[in-house]
N, C-alpha and C positions, 0 to 999 in steps of 0.2 A: 719548220722543224717539228712542230706538234703534229702536223699532218703526216710527215714521214714516219714519226714514231708510232702513230696510230696504225699506219699501213703495215709496219713491221710487226706490231702487236697482233694484228689480225692474222697475218701470215704465220706467225709463230703458233698462234692458237690452233689454226687450221691443221698445221703439220703435227703438232704435238698433242692435240686434244685427245685423240683416240688412245694413244699410249699412256698418257697421264691419267686418264680417268677410266680406263677399261675395267680396272678392278674396284673402282670406287662404288660403294653401296649406300653411302649417305651423302646428301647434298644440303648445303646451307644456302637458301635463296631468300633474299630480302626484296621487299616491294615498297617503293616510295609512292604514297598516294596523295593526290592533290587535296582532297578533303573527304573525311569519312561521312559527313552528313548529306552528301549528294545521293539521291535515291538510286539512280541508275548505277552510279559508281559502287554503291553498296552491293548491288546484285552481282557486279563483276568480282568484288572482293570475296563474297561468299562462294562464288563459282570457283575462284582460284583455290580457296581452302579445300573445297570438295575435290577439285582436280588433283591437288597435291597428294591427297590420300588415295584417290582412284588410280592415278598414274603410278604411284609408288607400288601399290599392290600388283598392278599389271606388269611392271618391269622388275619386280623383286628388289626394290630399293626403298630407302627412307628419304622423304623430301621434307625438310624442316623449313617451313615458310613463315617468315616474320614480316609484319607490315608496320608502316610508320605513317601517321596522319600529319600532313603539313598544314591542315586547317586553312587551306587557300592562301598560304603565305610562302612565297618563294624563298625568303631569307631563312625561314624555318626548315624548308626542304634542303637547302644547302647545308645547314647545321647537321641535319640527319645524315646527309651524304658523307660528311666529315667523319661521323661515327662509323659508318660502313667502311670507309677507306681504312680506318684503324683495325676494324674487325676482320677485314678481308674475307667476306663470304664468297661462295663459288659464283654467284650470279646476282644481278640486280635488275628488277623489273620496275620501269619508271612510268609513272602517270604524272606528267609535268604540272606543277602548280601554276606556272606561267609559260605559255607556249613559245614565247620569244626568248626564253632564258635557259634553254637546254645546254648551251655550250659549256657553262661552268661545270655542270655535272659530268659532261663528256670528258672534259679535261681531267677532272679529278679521278674518274674511274679508269680512264685510259692510262694515266700515269701510274695508277696502282695495279694495273694489269688485271682488272676485274671486268669480265664481259657483261653486257647490259643490252636490254631492248626497251623500246617505248611502246605504249599502248594508249588507246582511247583519245587522248588529246595530242593531235599531231603537231610536231614542232612547226612554227610559223614558216611561211613560204620563203622568207629571206634567210632562214637558218637551217632548213631541212638538208641542204647539201652538206654542210659541215657537220651538223649534229648526227645525221643518220648515214648518209652515203659515204662521206669521207672517213667516218669512224668505223665503217664496216658493220654497223648495227642494222636493225630491222624495226619496222613499225607495224603494229597490229591494230587495225581500226576498221573504219568503214569508208565507203566511197562518199566523200563529202556532199556531192550534189544529189545523191540518190534519195536521201530523206526528203529534201526539198521538192524533188520531182514528184515523189509519191504524195506529198501533201497537196501539191497542185493538181495531181490526177484525182485525188479524192474529192476536192472541191469541184473539179470539172464534171465528175460523174454526178454529183449532187445537183449542179446547175442544169445539167441535161435532163435530169429526172424531175426536178421541182424548182421552178423559178420563184416560188414564194419566199425563199430565203432572202430575196430582195424586199426587205420589210417596208421600205418607203416607196417602192414601186417606181423608182426613177430609171430603171433599166441598167443600173450599175450596182456593184457590190462594194460598199465602203469598207475598207479593211485597215488593220494595223498589224505590224510585225513585232513580236517580242524576241529580241536577240540575246544570245548567251553572252558572248564577249566580242568586243569590236575587232580584235586581231586574231581570232580563232578561226582556222580554215573551215571547220565544221559549221560554225555559226554563220560565217560569211556565205558559204554555199547554200545552207538551208534557207537563209533569208532571201538570197537572190533567186534561187530556182523555184521556191514555192510560188512566188509571184510570176516569174517568167513562164513556167510550165503551164500554170493555170491560164494565163493570157493566150499562150500558143494553142491551147485546147479550146479556146472560144469563150472563156469567162471574162466578162467586162469588169475589170477591177479598177477601183478608184481609191488611191491612197489618201487616208485622212491626214496623215502627217508626212512631212518631207523626209524624215529619217526613221529608221526602226527605233523601238524603245529598248534600250539596253537594260537588262535586269540580271545579268551575271548568273544565269541558270537557276535563280533562287526564287522560291515561291513567295516569300515575304516581300521582296523587292517588286515582284510582278504584281502582287496584290496592291501595294501602295501606288504603283505607277498606273495600273489600270483604273483604280479609283479616281485618280486625278484626271486621267485622260477621258474617262467616260463622263465625268462631271462637265467637261468642256465640249465633248463630242459624242452625244448619245445617239448619233445616227450610225454608229459602227455596226456592221453586219457580219463581219468575218474577222477572226483573230488567228493568225498563224503564230505558233510558239516553237522556238528551237528545241525545247524539251518539255516533258510532262510536268516537272516541278513548277515551271513558270505557268503552264496551262492551268494547273490546279490553283495557283495564286490568282490568275485572271478570273477563274470561275468564282472563287471566294469573293472577289470584288464585285462581280456581276450580281451575286446573290444579294448583296446589300441593297441593290437597286431593283430587286424582284425578278431578275433574269436568271435563266439557267438553273432554276431550283430543282428541276425534275418533276415538279408537281403539275398535274394535268391542268391545262388552261393558262399556266404562267408563260410569259414570253421567253424566247431564247434566241441566241445568236450562234453562229458557227464558231466553234473553238477546236482547232486541230493541233495536236502536239507531236512529240517524238519521244520514244523510249519504250512505250507499253509497260509502264510501271503498274504495280498492283492498284495504286490509287487511281491511275488513269483508267484501268479496266473497270473498276467499280463506278467511276464517274460516267463512263460510256454506258454501262449496263443500266444505270439509274437515270439516264437521259440528261445529265448535266453537262456532258462533254460530247462532242460530235465524233471524233476519231483520233487515232494516233498512228504513228509508224513505229513498228517494233525494231528496236536495236537490241540484238541478241546478247545479253550480258552473260548468259551461261556459255555460249559458244566462244565469246571473247576471253572469258576467264580461263576456260580450258586451254585455248590456243596459247595464251601467255605462258602457262606452265609447261605444256607439252613441247613447245618450240624451244623454250629455254633449256629443258632437259636434253632435247635432241642435240642442241649445240654443244652442251657439255660432254655428251657421250660420243658424238661423231665429228664435231668440228664443222658441221653443216647446219644451217638453219632449218631447211625443209626436206633434205634428202631422206627418203623412206617414209615421209608423212603424207597424209591426204590434204595437203594445202598447196596452193599455187601462188607463186610470186606474181604480183600485179605488174601491169605493163611499165610502171614507173621503175621497176627493178629493185625496190627497197621495202615493199610492204605486202602484207596479207590483208585482204579486205573481207570483212564479215558482211554478208548481205542483210538488207532490211526486208520488212514485210508490212503491208498495209493492214491496219486493224480498224474496222468500222464496227457499227453496232451489231451487225450480223456475226462477225468473227468473235466479238467480245462475248456474245451470248453463248 
């Protein structure tokens, strides 16, 4: 019954959206954010605020954008959604606190007749059909494996140019993976393909641990876990991190052992992250971090607001916009880019 209601809601919106909103000049858009203190997430939030002003001027409308910090707590995000159901804004942009828990929000907003989209943290594989496809929503994010592929390619280029990164000279690169979340599609793909792509390109990788180190995208957790891991396995030569916050935490831990200080003559190991945050750029420029993969927060933030407004004004997610629906039929994918020392400089 829920699925049927959702389908009818989407049809009603598509048919009535243009007429209902043709004369509307002011829009109330709310954004549910998984946590404010995530560095990359902050860049997307800032981009959304700038986009609301820019798009409003371009289209001659006013976009009132209000955001809510769930502080990495799904129960809190559900409470915030309850407030939104009462307020009945025009649209809700969702950055899930838990990728496996989107259905409750979908049910709430569908019942209230409030359209919504998801971004950045893709609903888990087992929920994506009901949460996005069946609800008629859309996801704005990245291609999960692309960042991992690029991390592997960066390491392969390094290995082809200079095998001295094999510090112990055993012909293998001992490595560990720092993973964001165990059930997050982005984290799973980045973890898998950074290793698989490097190996496919001829890098002789040797895992130090049987499993990735889960640090939940957090620099403090990464610092603590790298400190413990290095104390037990100081032959590590490469660290892949699912994001730059964890990479910065890893580097802070290595600094306490005299590694990756950026000082001439001090030893270092390869640390590759994802996001291209300001802190990562500075760490690369100063020789403390090897490379990162840029996840374009500005492009994602702009897309969130532009696609939401397009839906409200036309009843279509992408018609008339310079975005392409991915092959999966439910998402727009923002491309990544490699950032090495040369690019960072």
